[in-house]
mmCIF file of the N, C-alpha and C atoms, coordinates in Angstrom:
data_MODEL
# 
_entry.id   MODEL 
# 
loop_
_atom_site.group_PDB 
_atom_site.id 
_atom_site.type_symbol 
_atom_site.label_atom_id 
_atom_site.label_alt_id 
_atom_site.label_comp_id 
_atom_site.label_asym_id 
_atom_site.label_entity_id 
_atom_site.label_seq_id 
_atom_site.pdbx_PDB_ins_code 
_atom_site.Cartn_x 
_atom_site.Cartn_y 
_atom_site.Cartn_z 
_atom_site.occupancy 
_atom_site.B_iso_or_equiv 
_atom_site.pdbx_formal_charge 
_atom_site.auth_seq_id 
_atom_site.auth_comp_id 
_atom_site.auth_asym_id 
_atom_site.auth_atom_id 
_atom_site.pdbx_PDB_model_num 
ATOM 1   N N  . MET A 1 1  ? 0.817  -1.184  0.000  1.00 0.00 ? 1  MET A N  1 
ATOM 2   C CA . MET A 1 1  ? 0.000  0.000   0.000  1.00 0.00 ? 1  MET A CA 1 
ATOM 3   C C  . MET A 1 1  ? 0.868  1.258   0.000  1.00 0.00 ? 1  MET A C  1 
ATOM 4   N N  . ALA A 1 2  ? 2.000  1.204   0.703  1.00 0.00 ? 2  ALA A N  1 
ATOM 5   C CA . ALA A 1 2  ? 2.901  2.365   0.742  1.00 0.00 ? 2  ALA A CA 1 
ATOM 6   C C  . ALA A 1 2  ? 3.481  2.648   -0.627 1.00 0.00 ? 2  ALA A C  1 
ATOM 7   N N  . LEU A 1 3  ? 3.740  1.613   -1.398 1.00 0.00 ? 3  LEU A N  1 
ATOM 8   C CA . LEU A 1 3  ? 4.289  1.801   -2.742 1.00 0.00 ? 3  LEU A CA 1 
ATOM 9   C C  . LEU A 1 3  ? 3.264  2.469   -3.652 1.00 0.00 ? 3  LEU A C  1 
ATOM 10  N N  . VAL A 1 4  ? 2.010  2.070   -3.555 1.00 0.00 ? 4  VAL A N  1 
ATOM 11  C CA . VAL A 1 4  ? 0.960  2.664   -4.383 1.00 0.00 ? 4  VAL A CA 1 
ATOM 12  C C  . VAL A 1 4  ? 0.640  4.073   -3.924 1.00 0.00 ? 4  VAL A C  1 
ATOM 13  N N  . TRP A 1 5  ? 0.536  4.266   -2.606 1.00 0.00 ? 5  TRP A N  1 
ATOM 14  C CA . TRP A 1 5  ? 0.098  5.547   -2.070 1.00 0.00 ? 5  TRP A CA 1 
ATOM 15  C C  . TRP A 1 5  ? 1.195  6.602   -2.161 1.00 0.00 ? 5  TRP A C  1 
ATOM 16  N N  . LEU A 1 6  ? 2.406  6.281   -1.729 1.00 0.00 ? 6  LEU A N  1 
ATOM 17  C CA . LEU A 1 6  ? 3.486  7.252   -1.700 1.00 0.00 ? 6  LEU A CA 1 
ATOM 18  C C  . LEU A 1 6  ? 4.432  7.124   -2.885 1.00 0.00 ? 6  LEU A C  1 
ATOM 19  N N  . GLY A 1 7  ? 4.425  5.990   -3.545 1.00 0.00 ? 7  GLY A N  1 
ATOM 20  C CA . GLY A 1 7  ? 5.256  5.808   -4.725 1.00 0.00 ? 7  GLY A CA 1 
ATOM 21  C C  . GLY A 1 7  ? 6.736  5.701   -4.449 1.00 0.00 ? 7  GLY A C  1 
ATOM 22  N N  . GLY A 1 8  ? 7.109  5.345   -3.248 1.00 0.00 ? 8  GLY A N  1 
ATOM 23  C CA . GLY A 1 8  ? 8.523  5.262   -2.914 1.00 0.00 ? 8  GLY A CA 1 
ATOM 24  C C  . GLY A 1 8  ? 8.920  3.876   -2.452 1.00 0.00 ? 8  GLY A C  1 
ATOM 25  N N  . GLY A 1 9  ? 9.960  3.356   -3.047 1.00 0.00 ? 9  GLY A N  1 
ATOM 26  C CA . GLY A 1 9  ? 10.463 2.055   -2.653 1.00 0.00 ? 9  GLY A CA 1 
ATOM 27  C C  . GLY A 1 9  ? 11.136 2.075   -1.297 1.00 0.00 ? 9  GLY A C  1 
ATOM 28  N N  . ARG A 1 10 ? 11.666 3.227   -0.916 1.00 0.00 ? 10 ARG A N  1 
ATOM 29  C CA . ARG A 1 10 ? 12.337 3.340   0.387  1.00 0.00 ? 10 ARG A CA 1 
ATOM 30  C C  . ARG A 1 10 ? 11.343 3.174   1.534  1.00 0.00 ? 10 ARG A C  1 
ATOM 31  N N  . VAL A 1 11 ? 10.147 3.713   1.352  1.00 0.00 ? 11 VAL A N  1 
ATOM 32  C CA . VAL A 1 11 ? 9.122  3.596   2.384  1.00 0.00 ? 11 VAL A CA 1 
ATOM 33  C C  . VAL A 1 11 ? 8.711  2.140   2.556  1.00 0.00 ? 11 VAL A C  1 
ATOM 34  N N  . VAL A 1 12 ? 8.581  1.436   1.451  1.00 0.00 ? 12 VAL A N  1 
ATOM 35  C CA . VAL A 1 12 ? 8.237  0.019   1.501  1.00 0.00 ? 12 VAL A CA 1 
ATOM 36  C C  . VAL A 1 12 ? 9.340  -0.764  2.203  1.00 0.00 ? 12 VAL A C  1 
ATOM 37  N N  . PHE A 1 13 ? 10.590 -0.451  1.905  1.00 0.00 ? 13 PHE A N  1 
ATOM 38  C CA . PHE A 1 13 ? 11.705 -1.138  2.542  1.00 0.00 ? 13 PHE A CA 1 
ATOM 39  C C  . PHE A 1 13 ? 11.732 -0.862  4.033  1.00 0.00 ? 13 PHE A C  1 
ATOM 40  N N  . CYS A 1 14 ? 11.458 0.371   4.442  1.00 0.00 ? 14 CYS A N  1 
ATOM 41  C CA . CYS A 1 14 ? 11.414 0.706   5.874  1.00 0.00 ? 14 CYS A CA 1 
ATOM 42  C C  . CYS A 1 14 ? 10.324 -0.088  6.578  1.00 0.00 ? 14 CYS A C  1 
ATOM 43  N N  . ALA A 1 15 ? 9.155  -0.170  5.977  1.00 0.00 ? 15 ALA A N  1 
ATOM 44  C CA . ALA A 1 15 ? 8.064  -0.930  6.581  1.00 0.00 ? 15 ALA A CA 1 
ATOM 45  C C  . ALA A 1 15 ? 8.407  -2.410  6.652  1.00 0.00 ? 15 ALA A C  1 
ATOM 46  N N  . LEU A 1 16 ? 9.007  -2.938  5.597  1.00 0.00 ? 16 LEU A N  1 
ATOM 47  C CA . LEU A 1 16 ? 9.365  -4.355  5.566  1.00 0.00 ? 16 LEU A CA 1 
ATOM 48  C C  . LEU A 1 16 ? 10.410 -4.689  6.623  1.00 0.00 ? 16 LEU A C  1 
ATOM 49  N N  . VAL A 1 17 ? 11.445 -3.872  6.735  1.00 0.00 ? 17 VAL A N  1 
ATOM 50  C CA . VAL A 1 17 ? 12.489 -4.115  7.726  1.00 0.00 ? 17 VAL A CA 1 
ATOM 51  C C  . VAL A 1 17 ? 11.930 -3.942  9.142  1.00 0.00 ? 17 VAL A C  1 
ATOM 52  N N  . GLY A 1 18 ? 11.095 -2.944  9.348  1.00 0.00 ? 18 GLY A N  1 
ATOM 53  C CA . GLY A 1 18 ? 10.514 -2.724  10.669 1.00 0.00 ? 18 GLY A CA 1 
ATOM 54  C C  . GLY A 1 18 ? 9.637  -3.878  11.125 1.00 0.00 ? 18 GLY A C  1 
ATOM 55  N N  . ILE A 1 19 ? 8.782  -4.369  10.237 1.00 0.00 ? 19 ILE A N  1 
ATOM 56  C CA . ILE A 1 19 ? 7.900  -5.473  10.590 1.00 0.00 ? 19 ILE A CA 1 
ATOM 57  C C  . ILE A 1 19 ? 8.689  -6.762  10.781 1.00 0.00 ? 19 ILE A C  1 
ATOM 58  N N  . THR A 1 20 ? 9.607  -7.050  9.863  1.00 0.00 ? 20 THR A N  1 
ATOM 59  C CA . THR A 1 20 ? 10.401 -8.270  9.970  1.00 0.00 ? 20 THR A CA 1 
ATOM 60  C C  . THR A 1 20 ? 11.285 -8.250  11.212 1.00 0.00 ? 20 THR A C  1 
ATOM 61  N N  . GLY A 1 21 ? 11.925 -7.139  11.463 1.00 0.00 ? 21 GLY A N  1 
ATOM 62  C CA . GLY A 1 21 ? 12.764 -7.018  12.651 1.00 0.00 ? 21 GLY A CA 1 
ATOM 63  C C  . GLY A 1 21 ? 11.963 -7.119  13.940 1.00 0.00 ? 21 GLY A C  1 
ATOM 64  N N  . GLY A 1 22 ? 10.783 -6.530  13.937 1.00 0.00 ? 22 GLY A N  1 
ATOM 65  C CA . GLY A 1 22 ? 9.927  -6.609  15.119 1.00 0.00 ? 22 GLY A CA 1 
ATOM 66  C C  . GLY A 1 22 ? 9.461  -8.017  15.417 1.00 0.00 ? 22 GLY A C  1 
ATOM 67  N N  . VAL A 1 23 ? 9.080  -8.746  14.388 1.00 0.00 ? 23 VAL A N  1 
ATOM 68  C CA . VAL A 1 23 ? 8.651  -10.131 14.583 1.00 0.00 ? 23 VAL A CA 1 
ATOM 69  C C  . VAL A 1 23 ? 9.817  -11.000 15.050 1.00 0.00 ? 23 VAL A C  1 
ATOM 70  N N  . ALA A 1 24 ? 10.986 -10.792 14.459 1.00 0.00 ? 24 ALA A N  1 
ATOM 71  C CA . ALA A 1 24 ? 12.162 -11.581 14.855 1.00 0.00 ? 24 ALA A CA 1 
ATOM 72  C C  . ALA A 1 24 ? 12.561 -11.287 16.294 1.00 0.00 ? 24 ALA A C  1 
ATOM 73  N N  . CYS A 1 25 ? 12.565 -10.013 16.671 1.00 0.00 ? 25 CYS A N  1 
ATOM 74  C CA . CYS A 1 25 ? 12.916 -9.649  18.050 1.00 0.00 ? 25 CYS A CA 1 
ATOM 75  C C  . CYS A 1 25 ? 11.892 -10.181 19.045 1.00 0.00 ? 25 CYS A C  1 
ATOM 76  N N  . ALA A 1 26 ? 10.620 -10.124 18.687 1.00 0.00 ? 26 ALA A N  1 
ATOM 77  C CA . ALA A 1 26 ? 9.585  -10.641 19.576 1.00 0.00 ? 26 ALA A CA 1 
ATOM 78  C C  . ALA A 1 26 ? 9.741  -12.138 19.785 1.00 0.00 ? 26 ALA A C  1 
ATOM 79  N N  . ALA A 1 27 ? 10.104 -12.856 18.746 1.00 0.00 ? 27 ALA A N  1 
ATOM 80  C CA . ALA A 1 27 ? 10.318 -14.300 18.879 1.00 0.00 ? 27 ALA A CA 1 
ATOM 81  C C  . ALA A 1 27 ? 11.507 -14.604 19.775 1.00 0.00 ? 27 ALA A C  1 
ATOM 82  N N  . VAL A 1 28 ? 12.598 -13.880 19.567 1.00 0.00 ? 28 VAL A N  1 
ATOM 83  C CA . VAL A 1 28 ? 13.798 -14.117 20.379 1.00 0.00 ? 28 VAL A CA 1 
ATOM 84  C C  . VAL A 1 28 ? 13.548 -13.749 21.844 1.00 0.00 ? 28 VAL A C  1 
ATOM 85  N N  . VAL A 1 29 ? 12.931 -12.621 22.076 1.00 0.00 ? 29 VAL A N  1 
ATOM 86  C CA . VAL A 1 29 ? 12.651 -12.188 23.446 1.00 0.00 ? 29 VAL A CA 1 
ATOM 87  C C  . VAL A 1 29 ? 11.652 -13.132 24.104 1.00 0.00 ? 29 VAL A C  1 
ATOM 88  N N  . GLY A 1 30 ? 10.646 -13.567 23.362 1.00 0.00 ? 30 GLY A N  1 
ATOM 89  C CA . GLY A 1 30 ? 9.645  -14.478 23.913 1.00 0.00 ? 30 GLY A CA 1 
ATOM 90  C C  . GLY A 1 30 ? 10.206 -15.825 24.301 1.00 0.00 ? 30 GLY A C  1 
ATOM 91  N N  . VAL A 1 31 ? 11.226 -16.281 23.598 1.00 0.00 ? 31 VAL A N  1 
ATOM 92  C CA . VAL A 1 31 ? 11.864 -17.552 23.947 1.00 0.00 ? 31 VAL A CA 1 
ATOM 93  C C  . VAL A 1 31 ? 12.890 -17.355 25.064 1.00 0.00 ? 31 VAL A C  1 
ATOM 94  N N  . ALA A 1 32 ? 13.624 -16.261 25.030 1.00 0.00 ? 32 ALA A N  1 
ATOM 95  C CA . ALA A 1 32 ? 14.714 -16.058 25.977 1.00 0.00 ? 32 ALA A CA 1 
ATOM 96  C C  . ALA A 1 32 ? 14.245 -15.607 27.360 1.00 0.00 ? 32 ALA A C  1 
ATOM 97  N N  . MET A 1 33 ? 13.177 -14.816 27.420 1.00 0.00 ? 33 MET A N  1 
ATOM 98  C CA . MET A 1 33 ? 12.766 -14.228 28.698 1.00 0.00 ? 33 MET A CA 1 
ATOM 99  C C  . MET A 1 33 ? 12.409 -15.273 29.758 1.00 0.00 ? 33 MET A C  1 
ATOM 100 N N  . PRO A 1 34 ? 11.620 -16.296 29.482 1.00 0.00 ? 34 PRO A N  1 
ATOM 101 C CA . PRO A 1 34 ? 11.358 -17.296 30.527 1.00 0.00 ? 34 PRO A CA 1 
ATOM 102 C C  . PRO A 1 34 ? 12.621 -18.022 30.995 1.00 0.00 ? 34 PRO A C  1 
ATOM 103 N N  . ASN A 1 35 ? 13.532 -18.273 30.073 1.00 0.00 ? 35 ASN A N  1 
ATOM 104 C CA . ASN A 1 35 ? 14.777 -18.940 30.451 1.00 0.00 ? 35 ASN A CA 1 
ATOM 105 C C  . ASN A 1 35 ? 15.644 -18.056 31.344 1.00 0.00 ? 35 ASN A C  1 
ATOM 106 N N  . VAL A 1 36 ? 15.724 -16.791 31.030 1.00 0.00 ? 36 VAL A N  1 
ATOM 107 C CA . VAL A 1 36 ? 16.505 -15.857 31.847 1.00 0.00 ? 36 VAL A CA 1 
ATOM 108 C C  . VAL A 1 36 ? 15.892 -15.733 33.243 1.00 0.00 ? 36 VAL A C  1 
ATOM 109 N N  . LEU A 1 37 ? 14.572 -15.620 33.297 1.00 0.00 ? 37 LEU A N  1 
ATOM 110 C CA . LEU A 1 37 ? 13.916 -15.510 34.598 1.00 0.00 ? 37 LEU A CA 1 
ATOM 111 C C  . LEU A 1 37 ? 14.065 -16.794 35.412 1.00 0.00 ? 37 LEU A C  1 
ATOM 112 N N  . ALA A 1 38 ? 14.051 -17.939 34.769 1.00 0.00 ? 38 ALA A N  1 
ATOM 113 C CA . ALA A 1 38 ? 14.258 -19.203 35.490 1.00 0.00 ? 38 ALA A CA 1 
ATOM 114 C C  . ALA A 1 38 ? 15.677 -19.284 36.036 1.00 0.00 ? 38 ALA A C  1 
ATOM 115 N N  . LEU A 1 39 ? 16.652 -18.780 35.282 1.00 0.00 ? 39 LEU A N  1 
ATOM 116 C CA . LEU A 1 39 ? 18.030 -18.760 35.775 1.00 0.00 ? 39 LEU A CA 1 
ATOM 117 C C  . LEU A 1 39 ? 18.200 -17.834 36.978 1.00 0.00 ? 39 LEU A C  1 
ATOM 118 N N  . LEU A 1 40 ? 17.396 -16.796 37.030 1.00 0.00 ? 40 LEU A N  1 
ATOM 119 C CA . LEU A 1 40 ? 17.446 -15.850 38.146 1.00 0.00 ? 40 LEU A CA 1 
ATOM 120 C C  . LEU A 1 40 ? 16.553 -16.285 39.309 1.00 0.00 ? 40 LEU A C  1 
ATOM 121 N N  . HIS A 1 41 ? 15.995 -17.482 39.232 1.00 0.00 ? 41 HIS A N  1 
ATOM 122 C CA . HIS A 1 41 ? 15.122 -18.053 40.262 1.00 0.00 ? 41 HIS A CA 1 
ATOM 123 C C  . HIS A 1 41 ? 13.891 -17.185 40.498 1.00 0.00 ? 41 HIS A C  1 
ATOM 124 N N  . ARG A 1 42 ? 13.318 -16.697 39.407 1.00 0.00 ? 42 ARG A N  1 
ATOM 125 C CA . ARG A 1 42 ? 12.060 -15.953 39.455 1.00 0.00 ? 42 ARG A CA 1 
ATOM 126 C C  . ARG A 1 42 ? 10.980 -16.805 38.794 1.00 0.00 ? 42 ARG A C  1 
ATOM 127 N N  . GLU A 1 43 ? 9.749  -16.420 38.973 1.00 0.00 ? 43 GLU A N  1 
ATOM 128 C CA . GLU A 1 43 ? 8.635  -17.156 38.392 1.00 0.00 ? 43 GLU A CA 1 
ATOM 129 C C  . GLU A 1 43 ? 8.453  -16.741 36.926 1.00 0.00 ? 43 GLU A C  1 
ATOM 130 N N  . PRO A 1 44 ? 8.840  -17.592 35.977 1.00 0.00 ? 44 PRO A N  1 
ATOM 131 C CA . PRO A 1 44 ? 8.797  -17.186 34.571 1.00 0.00 ? 44 PRO A CA 1 
ATOM 132 C C  . PRO A 1 44 ? 7.380  -17.039 34.006 1.00 0.00 ? 44 PRO A C  1 
ATOM 133 N N  . GLN A 1 45 ? 6.414  -17.773 34.534 1.00 0.00 ? 45 GLN A N  1 
ATOM 134 C CA . GLN A 1 45 ? 5.061  -17.683 33.995 1.00 0.00 ? 45 GLN A CA 1 
ATOM 135 C C  . GLN A 1 45 ? 4.397  -16.347 34.312 1.00 0.00 ? 45 GLN A C  1 
ATOM 136 N N  . VAL A 1 46 ? 4.757  -15.765 35.417 1.00 0.00 ? 46 VAL A N  1 
ATOM 137 C CA . VAL A 1 46 ? 4.116  -14.519 35.834 1.00 0.00 ? 46 VAL A CA 1 
ATOM 138 C C  . VAL A 1 46 ? 4.746  -13.305 35.162 1.00 0.00 ? 46 VAL A C  1 
ATOM 139 N N  . ALA A 1 47 ? 6.056  -13.253 35.137 1.00 0.00 ? 47 ALA A N  1 
ATOM 140 C CA . ALA A 1 47 ? 6.748  -12.042 34.699 1.00 0.00 ? 47 ALA A CA 1 
ATOM 141 C C  . ALA A 1 47 ? 7.117  -12.046 33.222 1.00 0.00 ? 47 ALA A C  1 
ATOM 142 N N  . ALA A 1 48 ? 7.186  -13.196 32.597 1.00 0.00 ? 48 ALA A N  1 
ATOM 143 C CA . ALA A 1 48 ? 7.698  -13.239 31.223 1.00 0.00 ? 48 ALA A CA 1 
ATOM 144 C C  . ALA A 1 48 ? 6.786  -12.526 30.239 1.00 0.00 ? 48 ALA A C  1 
ATOM 145 N N  . GLY A 1 49 ? 5.494  -12.628 30.410 1.00 0.00 ? 49 GLY A N  1 
ATOM 146 C CA . GLY A 1 49 ? 4.559  -12.011 29.466 1.00 0.00 ? 49 GLY A CA 1 
ATOM 147 C C  . GLY A 1 49 ? 4.690  -10.504 29.365 1.00 0.00 ? 49 GLY A C  1 
ATOM 148 N N  . PRO A 1 50 ? 4.467  -9.768  30.465 1.00 0.00 ? 50 PRO A N  1 
ATOM 149 C CA . PRO A 1 50 ? 4.551  -8.313  30.391 1.00 0.00 ? 50 PRO A CA 1 
ATOM 150 C C  . PRO A 1 50 ? 5.948  -7.791  30.067 1.00 0.00 ? 50 PRO A C  1 
ATOM 151 N N  . VAL A 1 51 ? 6.959  -8.420  30.631 1.00 0.00 ? 51 VAL A N  1 
ATOM 152 C CA . VAL A 1 51 ? 8.331  -7.964  30.382 1.00 0.00 ? 51 VAL A CA 1 
ATOM 153 C C  . VAL A 1 51 ? 8.721  -8.217  28.927 1.00 0.00 ? 51 VAL A C  1 
ATOM 154 N N  . ALA A 1 52 ? 8.391  -9.389  28.415 1.00 0.00 ? 52 ALA A N  1 
ATOM 155 C CA . ALA A 1 52 ? 8.715  -9.711  27.024 1.00 0.00 ? 52 ALA A CA 1 
ATOM 156 C C  . ALA A 1 52 ? 7.952  -8.799  26.071 1.00 0.00 ? 52 ALA A C  1 
ATOM 157 N N  . LEU A 1 53 ? 6.708  -8.504  26.370 1.00 0.00 ? 53 LEU A N  1 
ATOM 158 C CA . LEU A 1 53 ? 5.919  -7.625  25.516 1.00 0.00 ? 53 LEU A CA 1 
ATOM 159 C C  . LEU A 1 53 ? 6.504  -6.216  25.479 1.00 0.00 ? 53 LEU A C  1 
ATOM 160 N N  . ALA A 1 54 ? 6.834  -5.677  26.642 1.00 0.00 ? 54 ALA A N  1 
ATOM 161 C CA . ALA A 1 54 ? 7.401  -4.328  26.692 1.00 0.00 ? 54 ALA A CA 1 
ATOM 162 C C  . ALA A 1 54 ? 8.758  -4.265  25.991 1.00 0.00 ? 54 ALA A C  1 
ATOM 163 N N  . LEU A 1 55 ? 9.591  -5.262  26.221 1.00 0.00 ? 55 LEU A N  1 
ATOM 164 C CA . LEU A 1 55 ? 10.910 -5.282  25.597 1.00 0.00 ? 55 LEU A CA 1 
ATOM 165 C C  . LEU A 1 55 ? 10.821 -5.438  24.084 1.00 0.00 ? 55 LEU A C  1 
ATOM 166 N N  . SER A 1 56 ? 9.937  -6.304  23.617 1.00 0.00 ? 56 SER A N  1 
ATOM 167 C CA . SER A 1 56 ? 9.810  -6.480  22.169 1.00 0.00 ? 56 SER A CA 1 
ATOM 168 C C  . SER A 1 56 ? 9.213  -5.242  21.512 1.00 0.00 ? 56 SER A C  1 
ATOM 169 N N  . ASP A 1 57 ? 8.308  -4.541  22.187 1.00 0.00 ? 57 ASP A N  1 
ATOM 170 C CA . ASP A 1 57 ? 7.775  -3.284  21.645 1.00 0.00 ? 57 ASP A CA 1 
ATOM 171 C C  . ASP A 1 57 ? 8.863  -2.223  21.529 1.00 0.00 ? 57 ASP A C  1 
ATOM 172 N N  . MET A 1 58 ? 9.703  -2.118  22.545 1.00 0.00 ? 58 MET A N  1 
ATOM 173 C CA . MET A 1 58 ? 10.798 -1.139  22.498 1.00 0.00 ? 58 MET A CA 1 
ATOM 174 C C  . MET A 1 58 ? 11.796 -1.471  21.385 1.00 0.00 ? 58 MET A C  1 
ATOM 175 N N  . LEU A 1 59 ? 12.111 -2.741  21.234 1.00 0.00 ? 59 LEU A N  1 
ATOM 176 C CA . LEU A 1 59 ? 13.042 -3.136  20.177 1.00 0.00 ? 59 LEU A CA 1 
ATOM 177 C C  . LEU A 1 59 ? 12.444 -2.914  18.791 1.00 0.00 ? 59 LEU A C  1 
ATOM 178 N N  . THR A 1 60 ? 11.152 -3.163  18.643 1.00 0.00 ? 60 THR A N  1 
ATOM 179 C CA . THR A 1 60 ? 10.491 -2.927  17.357 1.00 0.00 ? 60 THR A CA 1 
ATOM 180 C C  . THR A 1 60 ? 10.531 -1.451  16.982 1.00 0.00 ? 60 THR A C  1 
ATOM 181 N N  . LEU A 1 61 ? 10.244 -0.591  17.941 1.00 0.00 ? 61 LEU A N  1 
ATOM 182 C CA . LEU A 1 61 ? 10.317 0.850   17.668 1.00 0.00 ? 61 LEU A CA 1 
ATOM 183 C C  . LEU A 1 61 ? 11.737 1.292   17.346 1.00 0.00 ? 61 LEU A C  1 
ATOM 184 N N  . LEU A 1 62 ? 12.696 0.760   18.070 1.00 0.00 ? 62 LEU A N  1 
ATOM 185 C CA . LEU A 1 62 ? 14.093 1.100   17.809 1.00 0.00 ? 62 LEU A CA 1 
ATOM 186 C C  . LEU A 1 62 ? 14.503 0.683   16.397 1.00 0.00 ? 62 LEU A C  1 
ATOM 187 N N  . ILE A 1 63 ? 14.132 -0.505  15.985 1.00 0.00 ? 63 ILE A N  1 
ATOM 188 C CA . ILE A 1 63 ? 14.464 -0.980  14.642 1.00 0.00 ? 63 ILE A CA 1 
ATOM 189 C C  . ILE A 1 63 ? 13.766 -0.131  13.590 1.00 0.00 ? 63 ILE A C  1 
ATOM 190 N N  . SER A 1 64 ? 12.488 0.127   13.774 1.00 0.00 ? 64 SER A N  1 
ATOM 191 C CA . SER A 1 64 ? 11.731 0.907   12.791 1.00 0.00 ? 64 SER A CA 1 
ATOM 192 C C  . SER A 1 64 ? 12.269 2.322   12.649 1.00 0.00 ? 64 SER A C  1 
ATOM 193 N N  . PHE A 1 65 ? 12.486 2.997   13.771 1.00 0.00 ? 65 PHE A N  1 
ATOM 194 C CA . PHE A 1 65 ? 12.963 4.374   13.710 1.00 0.00 ? 65 PHE A CA 1 
ATOM 195 C C  . PHE A 1 65 ? 14.392 4.462   13.182 1.00 0.00 ? 65 PHE A C  1 
ATOM 196 N N  . SER A 1 66 ? 15.226 3.525   13.570 1.00 0.00 ? 66 SER A N  1 
ATOM 197 C CA . SER A 1 66 ? 16.611 3.533   13.079 1.00 0.00 ? 66 SER A CA 1 
ATOM 198 C C  . SER A 1 66 ? 16.680 3.280   11.581 1.00 0.00 ? 66 SER A C  1 
ATOM 199 N N  . THR A 1 67 ? 15.881 2.343   11.100 1.00 0.00 ? 67 THR A N  1 
ATOM 200 C CA . THR A 1 67 ? 15.852 2.059   9.667  1.00 0.00 ? 67 THR A CA 1 
ATOM 201 C C  . THR A 1 67 ? 15.321 3.247   8.883  1.00 0.00 ? 67 THR A C  1 
ATOM 202 N N  . THR A 1 68 ? 14.277 3.860   9.389  1.00 0.00 ? 68 THR A N  1 
ATOM 203 C CA . THR A 1 68 ? 13.707 5.019   8.706  1.00 0.00 ? 68 THR A CA 1 
ATOM 204 C C  . THR A 1 68 ? 14.700 6.177   8.669  1.00 0.00 ? 68 THR A C  1 
ATOM 205 N N  . ARG A 1 69 ? 15.355 6.434   9.779  1.00 0.00 ? 69 ARG A N  1 
ATOM 206 C CA . ARG A 1 69 ? 16.350 7.509   9.808  1.00 0.00 ? 69 ARG A CA 1 
ATOM 207 C C  . ARG A 1 69 ? 17.503 7.219   8.863  1.00 0.00 ? 69 ARG A C  1 
ATOM 208 N N  . TRP A 1 70 ? 17.954 5.975   8.847  1.00 0.00 ? 70 TRP A N  1 
ATOM 209 C CA . TRP A 1 70 ? 19.078 5.583   8.000  1.00 0.00 ? 70 TRP A CA 1 
ATOM 210 C C  . TRP A 1 70 ? 18.730 5.696   6.519  1.00 0.00 ? 70 TRP A C  1 
ATOM 211 N N  . LEU A 1 71 ? 17.542 5.295   6.136  1.00 0.00 ? 71 LEU A N  1 
ATOM 212 C CA . LEU A 1 71 ? 17.178 5.290   4.715  1.00 0.00 ? 71 LEU A CA 1 
ATOM 213 C C  . LEU A 1 71 ? 16.671 6.626   4.207  1.00 0.00 ? 71 LEU A C  1 
ATOM 214 N N  . LEU A 1 72 ? 15.892 7.327   5.003  1.00 0.00 ? 72 LEU A N  1 
ATOM 215 C CA . LEU A 1 72 ? 15.237 8.532   4.514  1.00 0.00 ? 72 LEU A CA 1 
ATOM 216 C C  . LEU A 1 72 ? 15.998 9.815   4.796  1.00 0.00 ? 72 LEU A C  1 
ATOM 217 N N  . ALA A 1 73 ? 16.963 9.771   5.689  1.00 0.00 ? 73 ALA A N  1 
ATOM 218 C CA . ALA A 1 73 ? 17.696 10.993  6.018  1.00 0.00 ? 73 ALA A CA 1 
ATOM 219 C C  . ALA A 1 73 ? 18.721 11.351  4.960  1.00 0.00 ? 73 ALA A C  1 
ATOM 220 N N  . GLY A 1 74 ? 19.230 10.362  4.267  1.00 0.00 ? 74 GLY A N  1 
ATOM 221 C CA . GLY A 1 74 ? 20.312 10.615  3.329  1.00 0.00 ? 74 GLY A CA 1 
ATOM 222 C C  . GLY A 1 74 ? 19.928 10.876  1.942  1.00 0.00 ? 74 GLY A C  1 
# 
């Protein structure tokens, strides 16, 4: 839709990298967070959900904004 609406390939690439990076980070954080909490002798079922969600959201925004700045600023 970005290609049709805005006509720019860079915008499409930014959206693609942001979505792909966000999904990949969410998968890694979702798998790693319960294991890290278990190593720290915490209850992984209680804390892993909210912590993993917040961390994956922050990483998704970081990837999206960094990619957009890198591609569109120059």
